C-alpha positions as CSV (number, residue, x, y, z in Angstrom):
1,X,-11.9,-54.0,101.8
2,X,-11.0,-52.6,105.3
3,X,-7.2,-53.1,104.6
4,X,-5.1,-50.6,106.3
5,X,-2.6,-51.0,103.8
6,X,-4.8,-49.7,101.1
7,X,-6.0,-47.0,103.4
8,X,-2.5,-45.8,104.0
9,X,-1.9,-45.7,100.3
10,X,-5.2,-43.7,99.7
11,X,-4.0,-41.4,102.5
12,X,-0.5,-40.8,101.3
13,X,0.6,-37.2,100.7
14,X,1.6,-36.2,97.2
15,X,5.4,-37.1,96.5
16,X,5.4,-40.1,98.7
17,X,5.8,-42.8,95.7
18,X,6.8,-42.4,92.1
19,X,5.3,-39.8,89.9
20,X,4.4,-42.7,87.2
21,X,2.1,-44.2,90.0
22,X,-1.6,-43.8,90.0
23,X,-2.8,-40.9,92.5
24,X,-3.7,-41.7,95.9
25,X,-7.4,-41.0,95.0
26,X,-7.5,-44.3,93.0
27,X,-7.1,-46.3,96.2
28,X,-10.6,-45.2,97.1
29,X,-13.0,-47.8,96.7
30,X,-15.7,-47.6,94.0
31,X,-18.9,-49.0,95.6
32,X,-22.2,-50.4,93.8
33,X,-25.2,-51.9,95.1
34,X,-26.6,-55.2,93.9
35,X,-29.9,-56.8,94.8
36,X,-27.9,-59.0,97.3
37,X,-26.0,-56.3,99.1
38,X,-26.6,-55.9,102.8
39,X,-28.5,-58.9,103.3
40,X,-27.9,-60.5,106.8
41,X,-27.0,-64.0,107.3
42,X,-26.3,-66.2,110.3
43,X,-25.9,-69.8,110.7
44,X,-27.9,-72.5,112.6
45,X,-26.2,-76.0,113.3
46,X,-28.1,-79.0,112.4
47,X,-27.1,-82.6,113.3
48,X,-25.3,-84.6,110.5
49,X,-27.5,-86.9,108.2
50,X,-30.7,-85.2,109.6
51,X,-33.8,-86.3,108.2
52,X,-36.3,-83.9,106.2
53,X,-39.7,-85.3,107.1
54,X,-42.1,-86.0,104.1
55,X,-45.9,-85.5,104.0
56,X,-48.7,-88.0,103.7
57,X,-46.9,-90.8,105.7
58,X,-44.1,-91.2,103.2
59,X,-40.6,-92.0,104.6
60,X,-38.4,-89.1,105.6
61,X,-35.4,-88.0,103.3
62,X,-32.0,-88.7,104.6
63,X,-29.5,-85.9,104.2
64,X,-26.0,-86.4,102.9
65,X,-23.2,-84.0,103.3
66,X,-22.3,-84.0,99.6
67,X,-25.7,-82.8,98.5
68,X,-27.5,-79.3,98.3
69,X,-30.7,-78.5,100.1
70,X,-33.0,-75.5,100.1
71,X,-35.8,-76.0,102.6
72,X,-38.6,-73.3,102.4
73,X,-40.9,-72.1,105.2
74,X,-44.5,-72.0,105.3
75,X,-44.6,-68.3,105.6
76,X,-44.3,-66.4,102.5
77,X,-44.6,-62.8,103.8
78,X,-41.9,-60.2,103.0
79,X,-40.7,-60.1,106.7
80,X,-41.6,-63.8,107.6
81,X,-40.3,-66.0,104.6
82,X,-37.3,-68.2,105.6
83,X,-35.1,-70.5,103.6
84,X,-32.7,-73.1,105.1
85,X,-29.7,-73.4,102.8
86,X,-27.2,-76.2,103.1
87,X,-24.1,-76.4,100.9
88,X,-22.1,-79.5,100.2
89,X,-19.4,-80.7,102.7
90,X,-16.9,-83.6,102.5
91,X,-17.5,-85.2,105.9
92,X,-20.7,-86.9,106.1
93,X,-20.5,-87.1,110.1
94,X,-19.9,-83.4,110.7
95,X,-22.5,-81.0,111.8
96,X,-24.3,-79.2,109.0
97,X,-24.0,-75.5,109.1
98,X,-27.3,-74.0,107.6
99,X,-27.3,-70.5,106.2
100,X,-30.3,-68.3,107.1
101,X,-30.1,-65.3,104.7
102,X,-32.9,-62.5,105.0
103,X,-33.4,-58.8,104.4
104,X,-32.4,-56.8,107.5
105,X,-36.0,-56.3,108.2
106,X,-37.1,-59.7,109.1
107,X,-38.7,-60.8,112.1
108,X,-35.8,-63.1,113.4
109,X,-33.5,-60.3,114.0
110,X,-35.8,-59.0,116.6
111,X,-35.6,-62.4,118.5
112,X,-32.9,-62.5,121.1
113,X,-33.8,-65.6,123.2
114,X,-33.6,-69.4,122.2
115,X,-37.1,-70.4,123.4
116,X,-38.9,-67.9,121.2
117,X,-36.5,-68.7,118.2
118,X,-37.3,-72.2,118.7
119,X,-41.1,-71.6,118.6
120,X,-40.8,-69.2,115.7
121,X,-38.9,-72.1,113.6
122,X,-41.5,-74.6,114.8
123,X,-44.2,-72.5,113.1
124,X,-42.1,-71.7,110.0
125,X,-41.3,-75.4,109.5
126,X,-44.0,-77.4,111.0
127,X,-42.7,-80.8,109.9
128,X,-39.4,-80.6,111.7
129,X,-39.4,-81.7,115.3
130,X,-38.1,-78.3,116.8
131,X,-39.8,-78.7,120.1
132,X,-37.7,-78.7,123.2
133,X,-35.5,-82.1,123.2
134,X,-35.9,-82.3,119.5
135,X,-33.7,-82.1,116.4
136,X,-31.6,-79.0,117.7
137,X,-30.5,-78.4,121.5
138,X,-31.6,-75.6,123.6
139,X,-27.9,-74.4,123.8
140,X,-27.9,-74.2,119.9
141,X,-31.1,-72.2,119.7
142,X,-29.8,-70.0,122.5
143,X,-26.5,-69.3,120.5
144,X,-28.3,-68.8,117.2
145,X,-30.7,-66.2,118.7
146,X,-28.2,-64.3,120.1
147,X,-25.9,-64.3,117.1
148,X,-25.5,-61.2,115.4
149,X,-24.4,-62.6,112.2
150,X,-22.8,-60.5,109.1
151,X,-24.0,-58.6,106.2
152,X,-23.3,-59.1,102.5
153,X,-21.0,-56.1,101.5
154,X,-21.9,-53.7,98.5
155,X,-19.9,-54.8,95.4
156,X,-16.6,-52.5,95.4
157,X,-13.2,-52.4,94.3
158,X,-10.1,-50.5,94.3
159,X,-9.0,-49.0,91.0
160,X,-5.4,-48.8,92.4
161,X,-3.5,-52.2,92.9
162,X,0.2,-51.0,93.1
163,X,2.7,-48.3,93.8
164,X,6.7,-47.9,93.8
165,X,9.1,-45.6,94.8
166,X,11.2,-43.1,92.6
167,X,14.0,-45.6,92.5
168,X,11.7,-48.3,91.0
169,X,13.4,-51.0,93.5
170,X,10.5,-51.2,96.0
171,X,7.0,-51.1,96.1
172,X,3.5,-52.3,97.3
173,X,1.1,-54.5,95.7
174,X,-2.5,-55.4,96.9
175,X,-4.3,-58.8,96.2
176,X,-7.8,-60.2,97.6
177,X,-9.9,-58.7,99.9
178,X,-7.8,-55.5,100.0
179,X,-9.1,-54.7,96.5
180,X,-12.3,-56.2,96.0
181,X,-15.4,-57.4,97.8
182,X,-18.8,-58.6,96.8
183,X,-21.6,-61.1,98.0
184,X,-21.0,-64.6,97.7
185,X,-23.6,-65.3,95.1
186,X,-21.5,-65.8,92.0
187,X,-19.1,-68.2,93.8
188,X,-15.7,-66.6,92.8
189,X,-14.6,-65.1,96.2
190,X,-11.7,-67.3,96.8
191,X,-11.0,-67.9,92.9
192,X,-10.7,-64.1,92.6
193,X,-8.4,-63.7,95.5
194,X,-6.2,-66.8,94.3
195,X,-6.1,-65.3,90.7
196,X,-4.9,-62.0,92.2
197,X,-2.0,-63.8,93.6
198,X,-1.5,-65.7,90.4
199,X,-1.3,-62.5,88.2
200,X,1.0,-60.8,90.6
201,X,3.5,-63.7,90.8
202,X,3.3,-63.5,86.7
203,X,3.9,-59.8,86.8
204,X,7.0,-60.0,89.2
205,X,8.2,-63.1,87.0
206,X,8.4,-60.8,84.1
207,X,5.5,-62.5,81.9
208,X,4.2,-60.3,79.3
209,X,0.7,-61.3,79.9
210,X,-0.3,-61.5,83.7
211,X,-3.8,-63.1,82.8
212,X,-2.8,-65.8,80.4
213,X,0.8,-66.2,81.7
214,X,2.3,-65.7,78.2
215,X,6.0,-65.0,78.1
216,X,7.8,-62.1,76.5
217,X,8.9,-63.4,73.0
218,X,12.7,-63.1,72.9
219,X,13.0,-63.0,69.3
220,X,10.5,-60.3,68.7
221,X,11.1,-58.1,71.9
222,X,13.0,-55.1,71.8
223,X,16.0,-54.6,74.1
224,X,13.9,-52.0,76.1
225,X,11.1,-54.4,76.4
226,X,13.4,-57.3,77.5
227,X,14.8,-55.0,80.1
228,X,11.4,-53.7,81.3
229,X,10.3,-56.9,82.3
230,X,13.2,-57.6,84.7
231,X,12.6,-54.3,86.7
232,X,10.3,-54.2,89.7
233,X,8.6,-51.1,88.5
234,X,7.8,-52.4,85.0
235,X,6.5,-55.6,86.6
236,X,4.1,-53.7,89.0
237,X,3.1,-51.3,86.5
238,X,2.1,-54.2,84.2
239,X,0.1,-55.7,87.1
240,X,-1.9,-52.7,87.7
241,X,-2.7,-52.0,83.9
242,X,-3.7,-55.5,83.1
243,X,-5.2,-56.7,86.1
244,X,-7.1,-53.7,87.3
245,X,-9.6,-53.9,84.3
246,X,-10.2,-57.6,85.4
247,X,-11.2,-56.7,88.7
248,X,-13.6,-54.3,87.5
249,X,-15.2,-56.7,85.1
250,X,-15.5,-59.2,88.1
251,X,-17.5,-56.7,90.0
252,X,-19.7,-56.3,87.1
253,X,-20.3,-59.9,87.3
254,X,-21.1,-59.9,90.9
255,X,-23.7,-57.1,90.4
256,X,-25.7,-58.7,87.7
257,X,-24.6,-62.6,87.8
258,X,-27.1,-64.1,90.1
259,X,-28.2,-61.6,92.8
260,X,-31.7,-63.0,93.1
261,X,-30.7,-66.7,94.2
262,X,-31.6,-66.1,97.9
263,X,-35.1,-65.6,96.9
264,X,-35.5,-62.3,98.8
265,X,-38.9,-61.9,99.6
266,X,-40.1,-58.4,99.2
267,X,-42.6,-57.8,96.6
268,X,-40.1,-55.5,94.4
269,X,-37.4,-58.4,94.7
270,X,-40.2,-60.9,93.5
271,X,-41.0,-58.9,90.6
272,X,-37.2,-58.0,89.7
273,X,-36.4,-61.7,90.1
274,X,-39.0,-62.6,87.4
275,X,-37.3,-60.1,85.1
276,X,-33.9,-61.3,85.9
277,X,-35.2,-65.0,85.4
278,X,-36.8,-64.3,82.1
279,X,-33.5,-62.6,80.8
280,X,-31.3,-65.5,81.7
281,X,-33.9,-68.0,80.1
282,X,-34.0,-65.8,77.0
283,X,-30.4,-65.8,76.5
284,X,-30.2,-69.7,77.1
285,X,-32.8,-70.3,74.6
286,X,-31.2,-67.9,72.0
287,X,-27.7,-69.4,72.6
288,X,-29.2,-72.8,72.0
289,X,-31.1,-72.0,68.7
290,X,-28.2,-69.9,67.3
291,X,-25.7,-72.6,68.0
292,X,-23.6,-70.5,70.3
293,X,-23.5,-67.4,68.1
294,X,-25.4,-65.4,70.8
295,X,-23.6,-66.0,74.1
296,X,-25.5,-67.6,77.3
297,X,-25.8,-65.4,80.3
298,X,-22.8,-64.1,82.1
299,X,-23.3,-66.3,85.2
300,X,-22.9,-69.5,82.7
301,X,-20.0,-68.1,80.9
302,X,-18.2,-67.4,84.3
303,X,-18.1,-71.4,84.7
304,X,-15.8,-71.4,81.7
305,X,-12.4,-71.7,83.1
306,X,-10.9,-70.5,79.6
307,X,-12.5,-67.4,80.1
308,X,-11.2,-64.2,81.9
309,X,-13.8,-62.0,83.6
310,X,-13.3,-59.2,81.1
311,X,-14.1,-61.9,78.3
312,X,-17.2,-63.1,80.1
313,X,-18.7,-59.5,80.4
314,X,-17.5,-58.6,76.7
315,X,-19.5,-61.7,75.5
316,X,-22.4,-60.5,77.7
317,X,-22.3,-56.9,76.6
318,X,-22.4,-58.1,72.8
319,X,-25.3,-60.2,73.7
320,X,-27.0,-57.0,75.1
321,X,-26.1,-54.8,72.3
322,X,-27.6,-57.3,69.9
323,X,-30.8,-57.5,71.7
324,X,-31.0,-53.9,72.0
325,X,-30.5,-53.5,68.3
326,X,-33.2,-56.1,67.5
327,X,-35.7,-54.4,69.9
328,X,-34.9,-50.9,68.7
329,X,-35.2,-52.1,65.0
330,X,-38.6,-53.9,65.7
331,X,-39.8,-50.7,67.3
332,X,-38.7,-48.5,64.5
333,X,-40.3,-50.9,61.9
334,X,-43.6,-50.9,63.7
335,X,-43.6,-47.2,64.3
336,X,-42.9,-46.5,60.7
337,X,-45.9,-48.9,59.7
338,X,-48.2,-47.6,62.4
339,X,-47.4,-43.8,61.9
340,X,-45.3,-43.4,58.8
341,X,-48.2,-44.5,56.6
342,X,-50.7,-42.6,58.2
343,X,-48.6,-39.4,57.8
344,X,-48.3,-40.4,54.2
345,X,-51.8,-40.7,53.4
346,X,-52.6,-37.3,55.2
347,X,-50.2,-35.3,52.9
348,X,-51.8,-33.9,49.8
């Protein structure tokens, strides 16, 4: 979201672009905070195919690059809990990057030398040989301790995607990180950027529906419609009108899809994670028993490649509205029976 081009569009004086374009203020990002926003992350390099020690004399578990691992620390406090997260890779002989994701107030961010960091991890993961000369080299501990890492951004997007001049023959279109940013918990970052490019290509190719790729029907389209699909102005305008709502739906999905998968350890995080988990479990159960009439949670729907982000969120919203209606009806019925009858008896 630090695009210089988008910033120029936001700061452009009136009259720079066609009067049919969105106002420059529409290129100011809209920002929303999710439970995963502002988490800090840095990466510790583990050897390829390292072994995870087991307890009670059992043989260790040998790791493979194609598998996902989440290794929890013995520390469970709000500022001491750690989790080693390893995502799958193709090369089984390559070094395994291990994600360390915490709240900004975690103790590891105060450690700046390799020896102290190594000792901290040895205490947190006592089964591993993190002693000097053990699983990880001193050089790697020093590098990791000094690394600043990065932070997950807030969920944000730019309502404005395109502009064009008065002639309609030149313009600017934004895609990818210049128009949206969010934490990686829904796994849609690269997909969303690629889809921006695909939708822009469809728009510039004159397709009527930039999301599905549907062409203009030459038999039913008017001469004006046919002409519009061949001009740059019409194509950019169609990209703006059709794809901007898709970006907004994507950001909603990023806010509510799976924000607690990092097991944030603060007490409020733990309580809200239970609520989120119960909500997901309830929707999954209702979807099963209703044979799909009630939709599963949005994070599950997002795995369906045939659904746009708007369709995903529409289905999730319909389920939310249905659940609210059921709860409200139940409360109304209870209140009527509890208080309505008592009031009726009290009347002369």
